[in-house]
Structures are given as C-alpha cells and as structure tokens.
ZAMARTOR-718143 format. One record per residue: residue in one letter; x, y, z of N, C-alpha, C, O in turn. Coordinates in steps of 0.2 Angstrom, whole numbers, padded with zeros to 4 digits, always signed. Atoms other than C-alpha are relative to their C-alpha. Last residue first. Layout:
AXYZXYZXYZXYZ
...
//
This chain:
G+0005-0007-0001+0459+0651+0776+0001+0004-0011-0002+0009-0012
I+0004+0002+0006+0466+0638+0785-0003+0006-0002-0005+0011+0002
E+0004-0006+0001+0481+0641+0796-0005-0002-0008-0004-0004-0014
K+0002-0004+0008+0490+0626+0799-0006+0003-0002-0011+0000-0004
N+0005-0003+0002+0499+0619+0816-0003+0005-0004+0000+0010-0004
A+0000-0007+0002+0509+0607+0814-0005+0003+0000-0010+0001-0004
R+0002-0003+0007+0506+0591+0823-0001+0006-0001-0005+0009+0002
A+0003-0010+0000+0514+0585+0836-0002+0000-0006+0001-0004-0011
T-0003-0003+0007+0515+0564+0837-0002+0008+0000-0008+0010+0002
Y+0002-0006+0003+0511+0558+0856+0003+0001-0007+0009+0000-0007
C-0003-0004+0003+0515+0538+0860-0004+0007-0003-0009+0005-0006
W+0003-0004+0001+0509+0527+0873+0005+0004-0004+0011+0005-0002
K-0004-0004+0004+0515+0511+0880-0004+0006-0003-0010+0005-0001
V+0006-0004+0004+0503+0504+0895+0005+0006-0005+0006+0012-0003
T-0003-0006+0005+0514+0492+0905-0005+0002-0006-0008-0002-0010
T+0003-0001+0007+0503+0481+0917+0004+0006-0001+0005+0011+0003
I-0004-0009+0006+0513+0477+0932-0003-0004-0007-0003-0009-0009
P-0003+0000+0005+0505+0461+0944+0001+0007-0003-0002+0011+0000
G+0004+0003+0002+0503+0463+0963+0004-0001-0008+0010+0000-0009
D+0000-0001+0007+0515+0468+0975-0003-0005-0003-0003-0011-0001
Q-0005+0002+0003+0510+0466+0994+0000+0002-0008-0005+0005-0011
H-0008-0004+0000+0505+0475+1007+0003-0002-0004+0009+0000-0004
E-0006+0008+0002+0484+0467+1005+0008+0008-0001+0007+0013-0003
W-0001+0004-0008+0471+0478+1013+0005-0004+0000+0008-0007+0005
P-0002-0005-0003+0470+0490+0996+0002-0002+0008+0006+0001+0012
R+0005-0001-0005+0470+0475+0986+0001+0005+0004+0007+0004+0006
T+0000+0003-0006+0483+0476+0972-0005+0002+0003-0008+0007+0001
Y+0008+0001-0003+0486+0478+0954-0001-0003+0007-0001-0009+0007
T-0004+0006-0007+0503+0487+0950-0009-0001+0002-0013+0004+0004
L+0004+0000-0004+0499+0500+0932+0002-0007+0005+0004-0012+0003
H-0001+0007-0004+0516+0505+0925-0005-0001+0006-0004+0000+0012
V+0004-0002-0009+0512+0520+0913+0000-0006+0002-0002-0010-0001
E+0005+0007-0004+0525+0522+0900-0004+0001+0006-0004+0005+0010
G-0002+0002-0007+0532+0534+0887-0004-0006+0001-0006-0011-0002
C+0003+0007-0003+0533+0542+0871+0001-0002+0007+0005+0001+0010
Q-0004+0006-0005+0535+0559+0864-0003-0004+0002-0009-0004+0002
A+0003+0006-0002+0533+0571+0849+0002-0004+0007+0008-0004+0009
T-0005+0004+0003+0535+0589+0853-0001-0006+0001-0004-0009+0006
T+0005-0004+0007+0521+0604+0860+0004-0006-0006+0003-0005-0012
V-0003+0004+0005+0521+0597+0878-0001+0002-0007-0007+0002-0010
L-0006-0003+0001+0517+0612+0888+0003-0005-0005+0007-0004-0009
P+0001-0006+0005+0498+0608+0890+0007+0002-0004+0007+0003-0010
K+0000-0008-0006+0501+0592+0899+0000+0006-0008+0001+0006-0014
L-0005-0001+0004+0493+0575+0887+0001+0009+0006-0003+0013+0009
Q+0000-0006+0006+0479+0571+0899+0007+0002-0004+0011+0000+0001
F-0006-0005-0002+0478+0554+0908-0003+0006-0006-0007+0005-0010
T-0002-0005+0003+0461+0544+0912+0003+0004+0000+0003+0009+0005
F-0004-0004-0002+0459+0525+0918+0001+0007-0003+0003+0006-0008
Y-0004-0005+0004+0447+0513+0917+0002+0006+0001-0002+0010+0005
Q-0004-0006-0002+0444+0499+0926+0003+0003-0004+0008+0002-0007
K-0006-0004+0002+0434+0485+0920+0002+0008+0001-0002+0013-0001
G+0003-0006+0002+0420+0473+0929+0007+0002-0003+0012-0002-0003
P-0009-0002+0001+0422+0454+0939-0001+0009-0005-0008+0009-0005
S+0000+0004+0007+0406+0451+0950+0006+0004-0002+0009+0009+0001
G-0006+0004+0002+0410+0455+0968+0001-0003-0006+0005-0008-0007
M-0004-0003-0003+0391+0460+0973+0007-0005-0002+0007-0011-0003
L-0005+0007-0005+0380+0454+0959+0007+0004+0004+0011+0008+0001
H+0004+0003-0007+0367+0469+0955+0004-0006+0003+0003-0007+0009
P+0000-0004-0006+0382+0480+0944-0005-0003+0006-0004-0002+0012
E+0006+0004-0005+0385+0464+0934-0001+0004+0005-0001+0002+0011
S+0003+0003+0006+0400+0468+0921-0008-0002+0004-0013-0006+0002
P+0001+0007-0001+0405+0482+0934-0004-0005-0006-0009-0003-0009
Q+0007+0001+0004+0413+0498+0927-0002-0009+0002+0001-0014+0000
Y+0002+0007-0002+0425+0505+0938-0006-0001-0005-0011+0003-0006
H+0008+0001-0001+0430+0525+0934+0002-0008+0000+0008-0009-0002
K-0002+0008-0001+0450+0533+0937-0011-0003+0000-0015-0001+0005
A+0007+0004-0007+0451+0551+0936+0001-0008-0002+0005-0011-0006
M+0004-0004-0001+0465+0564+0928-0006-0004+0004-0008-0002+0010
F+0008+0004-0003+0481+0558+0929-0006+0004+0002-0006+0008+0006
Q+0004+0000-0006+0492+0568+0920-0005-0003+0001-0010-0004-0002
L+0008+0000+0000+0505+0566+0906-0001+0001+0009+0002+0001+0014
C+0004-0004+0007+0521+0572+0900-0007-0001+0002-0012+0002+0000
Q+0009+0000-0001+0530+0570+0917-0003+0001-0008-0003+0007-0010
//
C-alpha cells in the first residue's frame, strides 16, 4: 500500500435541491517512505449505505515518478 486515504468531500450541483446530483472528491496521499517510482490502482464501488449489494466499480490508475533530489547552489 503506497497510498493513504485522507478525506472525501461531496459537492452537490444544486445545494438548495435535496437529492440533486453532484460530485464526490477523494484525497489520497503518497506515504512518506515511498521514494521510488510506483504505480497502482484504486478501486471505488458505488453503493448506497442502506443497500447491501455490489454496485458499479470504477478503477483509477495512478503513477508516481520519483524525482532526484538536487541541491541548488
């Protein structure tokens, strides 16, 4: 596991209308001990809390390219 889940935030498109569609934002952070290039996937499943069935799965692929530490001087 190279990523750590940090937070989620829901932004409704019409805040004054109950049940209006919107966007869900997720924030992940690369763990501090990761120093080499890494790639991976995050799998997100859409389900309602009161329904106990599997929903559609979205896969997000990510890559981190390690950067050399250069001293400027």
